[in-house]
C-alpha positions as CSV (number, residue, x, y, z in Angstrom):
1,X,0.1,-0.3,0.0
2,X,1.5,3.0,-0.8
3,X,2.8,5.9,1.8
4,X,1.0,9.3,1.2
5,X,3.9,12.0,1.5
6,X,3.1,15.7,2.3
7,X,5.6,18.2,3.8
8,X,5.6,17.3,7.2
9,X,6.1,13.6,6.7
10,X,8.7,14.2,4.0
11,X,10.3,16.8,6.3
12,X,10.6,14.3,9.3
13,X,11.7,11.4,6.8
14,X,14.8,13.7,5.9
15,X,15.3,14.0,9.4
16,X,15.4,10.8,9.7
17,X,17.5,10.3,7.1
18,X,20.1,13.1,8.8
19,X,20.2,11.1,11.8
20,X,21.0,7.8,10.9
21,X,22.5,5.3,13.2
22,X,22.5,8.2,15.7
23,X,18.9,7.8,16.7
24,X,16.5,4.7,17.1
25,X,13.4,4.7,14.5
26,X,10.4,2.8,14.1
27,X,7.2,2.7,12.7
28,X,4.8,2.6,15.9
29,X,1.6,2.4,13.7
30,X,0.2,2.7,10.6
31,X,-3.3,4.3,9.9
32,X,-5.2,3.5,6.5
33,X,-7.4,6.1,4.9
34,X,-8.5,6.2,1.4
35,X,-6.7,3.6,0.8
36,X,-3.5,5.3,1.7
37,X,-0.7,4.6,4.4
38,X,-0.1,7.2,6.8
39,X,3.1,6.0,9.2
40,X,3.6,7.2,12.9
41,X,7.2,7.6,13.4
42,X,8.8,7.4,17.1
43,X,12.5,8.6,17.2
44,X,14.4,7.8,19.9
45,X,17.9,9.5,20.6
46,X,20.0,8.5,24.1
47,X,20.5,6.2,26.6
48,X,19.1,2.9,26.4
49,X,19.3,2.4,30.3
50,X,16.0,1.9,32.1
51,X,17.2,4.5,34.9
52,X,17.5,7.7,33.2
53,X,15.8,10.7,33.0
54,X,13.3,10.8,29.8
55,X,11.6,13.7,28.3
56,X,9.0,12.9,25.0
57,X,7.9,15.3,22.5
58,X,4.3,15.0,21.2
59,X,2.6,16.9,18.0
60,X,0.0,17.1,15.6
61,X,-2.7,14.9,18.2
62,X,-5.1,18.1,16.4
63,X,-4.2,17.8,13.0
64,X,-5.2,21.2,12.4
65,X,-2.6,22.9,15.4
66,X,0.1,21.7,12.8
67,X,2.2,24.0,14.7
68,X,3.2,22.1,17.7
69,X,4.7,19.2,14.7
70,X,6.7,21.6,13.1
71,X,8.1,22.8,15.8
72,X,9.1,19.8,17.2
73,X,10.3,18.9,13.5
74,X,12.8,22.4,14.0
75,X,13.9,21.1,16.7
76,X,15.1,17.6,15.6
77,X,16.9,19.0,12.7
78,X,18.4,21.4,15.2
79,X,19.5,17.6,17.3
80,X,21.0,16.4,13.9
81,X,23.2,19.0,13.7
82,X,23.9,19.4,17.1
83,X,24.9,15.8,17.1
84,X,28.1,16.6,15.2
85,X,30.1,19.2,17.0
86,X,28.1,19.5,20.4
87,X,30.0,17.7,23.1
88,X,28.2,18.9,25.9
89,X,24.8,17.7,24.3
90,X,25.9,14.3,23.6
91,X,27.4,13.8,26.8
92,X,23.8,14.9,28.2
93,X,22.3,11.8,26.5
94,X,24.2,9.8,27.3
95,X,22.9,10.2,31.1
96,X,19.4,10.7,29.6
97,X,16.7,9.9,26.6
98,X,14.8,12.0,24.7
99,X,11.8,11.0,22.3
100,X,10.0,12.2,19.3
101,X,6.5,11.9,17.8
102,X,5.9,14.6,16.0
103,X,3.3,14.1,13.9
104,X,0.8,11.7,16.4
105,X,-2.0,12.3,14.2
106,X,-0.8,12.4,10.3
107,X,-4.2,12.0,8.6
108,X,-4.8,15.2,10.8
109,X,-1.8,17.1,9.7
110,X,-2.3,16.5,6.6
111,X,-6.1,16.8,5.8
112,X,-6.0,20.2,7.9
113,X,-8.5,19.0,10.7
114,X,-8.5,18.6,14.2
115,X,-9.6,15.0,14.4
116,X,-8.4,12.2,12.8
117,X,-9.4,10.3,9.6
118,X,-12.3,8.3,11.7
119,X,-13.7,12.0,12.7
120,X,-12.5,11.5,16.5
121,X,-11.1,14.5,18.6
122,X,-7.9,12.0,19.9
123,X,-7.6,14.5,22.9
124,X,-11.2,13.7,24.0
125,X,-10.4,10.2,23.3
126,X,-9.6,8.1,26.7
127,X,-11.7,6.2,29.4
128,X,-11.9,9.0,31.8
129,X,-15.5,11.1,32.6
130,X,-14.9,14.8,33.1
131,X,-16.8,15.7,36.6
132,X,-20.0,18.0,36.3
133,X,-18.5,18.3,32.2
134,X,-21.4,18.9,30.2
135,X,-20.7,21.8,27.3
136,X,-20.6,20.3,23.7
137,X,-17.0,21.3,23.1
138,X,-15.4,19.4,26.4
139,X,-16.0,16.3,24.1
140,X,-19.5,15.0,22.6
141,X,-20.6,11.4,21.4
142,X,-23.3,12.5,18.6
143,X,-21.5,11.9,15.7
144,X,-18.3,12.0,14.4
145,X,-19.6,15.3,12.0
146,X,-19.5,17.3,14.8
147,X,-16.3,19.2,15.8
148,X,-15.0,17.4,19.7
149,X,-16.1,14.1,18.9
150,X,-14.8,11.4,21.4
151,X,-15.5,8.3,19.5
152,X,-15.7,5.4,21.6
153,X,-13.2,6.0,25.4
154,X,-13.4,1.8,25.7
155,X,-12.0,1.5,22.0
156,X,-9.6,4.0,21.5
157,X,-8.4,4.8,18.3
158,X,-4.7,3.7,17.0
159,X,-3.4,6.5,17.5
160,X,-4.0,7.3,20.5
161,X,-3.4,3.4,21.7
162,X,0.0,3.9,19.9
163,X,1.1,7.3,22.6
164,X,-0.1,5.4,25.4
165,X,2.6,2.7,24.3
166,X,5.1,4.4,23.9
167,X,4.5,6.0,27.1
168,X,4.2,3.2,29.3
169,X,7.2,1.5,28.0
170,X,9.5,4.7,27.9
171,X,8.3,6.9,30.7
172,X,6.1,4.9,33.2
173,X,9.3,2.7,34.0
174,X,11.9,6.1,34.5
175,X,12.6,7.3,37.7
176,X,12.2,11.3,36.1
177,X,10.3,12.1,33.2
178,X,8.2,14.5,31.7
179,X,5.8,14.3,28.3
180,X,5.3,17.7,26.3
181,X,2.2,17.8,24.2
182,X,2.7,20.7,21.5
183,X,-0.6,22.5,20.2
184,X,-2.0,26.0,19.9
185,X,-5.2,27.8,19.8
186,X,-5.8,29.4,23.3
187,X,-5.8,33.1,24.1
188,X,-3.1,35.8,23.7
189,X,-0.1,34.2,26.1
190,X,1.9,30.9,25.5
191,X,0.4,28.4,28.8
192,X,1.9,25.7,30.0
193,X,-1.2,23.1,31.5
194,X,-0.6,20.3,33.8
195,X,-3.1,17.9,35.1
196,X,-6.0,17.7,35.5
197,X,-8.5,18.2,32.9
198,X,-11.6,16.6,33.9
199,X,-11.8,18.0,37.5
200,X,-10.6,20.3,39.8
201,X,-8.8,17.5,41.9
202,X,-5.2,19.0,42.8
203,X,-2.0,17.5,41.1
204,X,-0.7,14.7,42.5
205,X,3.1,16.2,42.2
206,X,1.8,19.3,42.5
207,X,4.7,20.0,45.4
208,X,6.9,18.8,42.1
209,X,5.2,20.7,39.6
210,X,5.2,24.5,41.4
211,X,8.9,23.7,42.2
212,X,9.7,23.4,38.8
213,X,8.1,26.3,38.0
214,X,9.7,28.7,40.3
215,X,13.3,27.1,39.2
216,X,11.8,28.2,36.0
217,X,10.9,31.5,37.3
218,X,14.0,32.5,38.8
219,X,16.3,30.9,35.8
220,X,14.6,32.6,32.6
221,X,12.9,36.0,35.1
222,X,11.3,37.6,31.8
223,X,9.8,33.8,30.1
224,X,6.7,34.3,28.3
225,X,4.6,31.1,30.1
226,X,1.9,31.2,32.3
227,X,1.9,27.7,34.2
228,X,-1.3,26.3,35.6
229,X,-3.3,23.6,35.9
230,X,-5.6,23.0,32.9
231,X,-8.8,22.7,34.6
232,X,-7.9,26.7,35.5
233,X,-9.2,27.3,31.9
234,X,-11.7,24.8,30.8
235,X,-12.7,21.2,31.5
236,X,-13.2,18.4,29.3
237,X,-13.8,14.7,28.8
238,X,-11.7,11.5,27.7
239,X,-8.3,13.7,28.1
240,X,-5.7,11.3,27.0
241,X,-2.9,13.0,29.7
242,X,-5.4,12.9,32.7
243,X,-5.9,9.2,31.7
244,X,-2.1,8.2,30.9
245,X,-1.4,9.4,34.7
246,X,-3.9,7.8,36.7
247,X,-2.4,4.6,34.8
248,X,0.9,5.7,35.9
249,X,-0.5,6.5,39.3
250,X,-1.8,2.4,39.5
251,X,1.1,1.2,38.3
252,X,3.6,3.1,40.1
253,X,4.9,3.6,43.4
254,X,6.2,7.5,44.7
255,X,9.5,6.3,44.0
256,X,8.6,7.7,40.3
257,X,7.5,11.0,39.0
258,X,6.0,11.2,35.8
259,X,5.1,14.9,34.7
260,X,2.6,15.3,31.8
261,X,3.0,18.8,30.4
262,X,1.1,20.8,27.4
263,X,2.2,23.3,25.9
264,X,-0.9,25.5,24.8
265,X,0.7,28.6,22.5
266,X,-1.3,31.3,22.2
267,X,-2.7,31.7,18.5
268,X,-4.9,34.5,19.3
269,X,-1.8,36.9,19.5
270,X,-0.9,35.8,15.7
271,X,-5.0,36.8,15.5
272,X,-4.4,40.0,16.7
273,X,-1.7,41.1,14.2
274,X,-3.5,40.1,11.6
275,X,-7.2,39.6,11.8
276,X,-7.7,38.9,8.4
277,X,-6.1,35.3,8.5
278,X,-9.4,34.9,11.0
279,X,-11.2,33.1,7.4
280,X,-8.4,31.2,6.4
281,X,-8.6,27.7,7.9
282,X,-5.5,27.6,9.4
283,X,-5.2,31.4,10.6
284,X,-7.0,30.4,14.2
285,X,-4.0,27.8,15.3
286,X,-1.1,28.4,13.0
287,X,0.9,31.1,11.9
288,X,0.4,31.7,8.6
289,X,2.9,34.1,7.8
290,X,7.0,33.0,7.4
291,X,8.3,35.3,9.9
292,X,6.2,34.4,12.6
293,X,6.6,30.9,12.0
294,X,10.1,31.5,12.6
295,X,9.9,33.6,15.6
296,X,7.5,30.7,17.2
297,X,10.1,28.0,15.8
298,X,12.9,29.7,17.6
299,X,10.7,31.0,20.8
300,X,10.2,27.9,22.4
301,X,13.9,25.7,22.6
302,X,15.4,27.5,25.5
303,X,12.1,25.8,27.4
304,X,13.6,22.5,26.2
305,X,16.3,22.8,27.1
306,X,15.8,24.1,30.5
307,X,13.4,20.9,30.4
308,X,16.2,18.7,29.5
309,X,18.7,19.8,32.1
310,X,16.2,20.1,35.0
311,X,15.7,16.3,34.7
312,X,19.9,15.6,34.4
313,X,20.0,17.6,37.7
314,X,16.5,17.7,39.7
315,X,18.0,18.1,42.5
316,X,15.9,21.3,43.4
317,X,12.7,20.1,42.7
318,X,12.6,16.3,42.6
319,X,13.1,14.1,45.2
320,X,11.7,16.6,47.9
321,X,11.7,16.0,51.3
322,X,8.9,15.7,53.6
323,X,8.9,19.0,54.9
324,X,9.8,20.8,51.3
325,X,6.4,18.7,49.9
326,X,4.9,20.0,52.3
327,X,5.8,23.9,52.0
328,X,5.5,23.6,48.3
329,X,2.1,21.7,48.2
330,X,1.1,24.1,50.5
331,X,2.1,27.2,48.3
332,X,1.2,25.7,44.9
333,X,-2.4,24.8,46.5
334,X,-2.6,28.2,47.6
335,X,-1.4,29.7,44.3
336,X,-3.9,27.4,41.5
337,X,-6.7,26.0,43.8
338,X,-7.9,28.8,46.2
């Protein structure tokens, strides 16, 4: 069966060729749509040891928000060149692992749709129900012809299951791991969200995320991110990261730390500068002008580097003593939930 090529997939395959045997690349799923095959690639760099920290990047869960995939592809392009000369970066990889799935929903990216080829919103497809969540944008079961369709949460879509497999295999068993999912389309500010999206329940690693936030605030005093639980902005059914985090808690003791983070790039800022882009299908979720795309590609690399180094040198934020956990937890409750 022929594989249908589109720009993001072609760019990814070129990067894979550049990386060669310096990376492990696997096709974790093949999606068939209208007689064509769409592969989902997973790229792994760094140590194969089970006791190293892991940072994983996911893009294109919502195909219409393809800027997330493009930012990851741009970062991979940079990494492919750093591997040629940057001894410090190579030393980091000996003590850590990076995982990339830039095109979680390749059919959606190709079609320019939020959903996958079955009309399912993958971020509302997991078997987890929101508490008191009734609005249609929070996930509906009426029709795949309407937006935010959940599909059958008890039989998750292939793309969602592929993400689950990688997270369970690569991140759940690591002593310290961060999953970083890139989206766009909400607000005027870039946000870093953490669970939960399905309830107002405080996140189990609230102390750690607050300590990590404090470290980012101290290190980069003028950073652009608003860090908060997703539920501070809206709540949904079927959130994939809520589901995976609950699965992690069931399978692991408190000795391991897993932080699912979502970068929600504030695309309303792009619209404010170019309101006519609202009339373009991609304009609400994607910077259409080349110089704005390039600015977004550069904008988040400092954060990626910060997260990688924070995993390698976690002494200030994880693990915490009981006293530190209590203090950070109380500060976080007051900051985010009261």
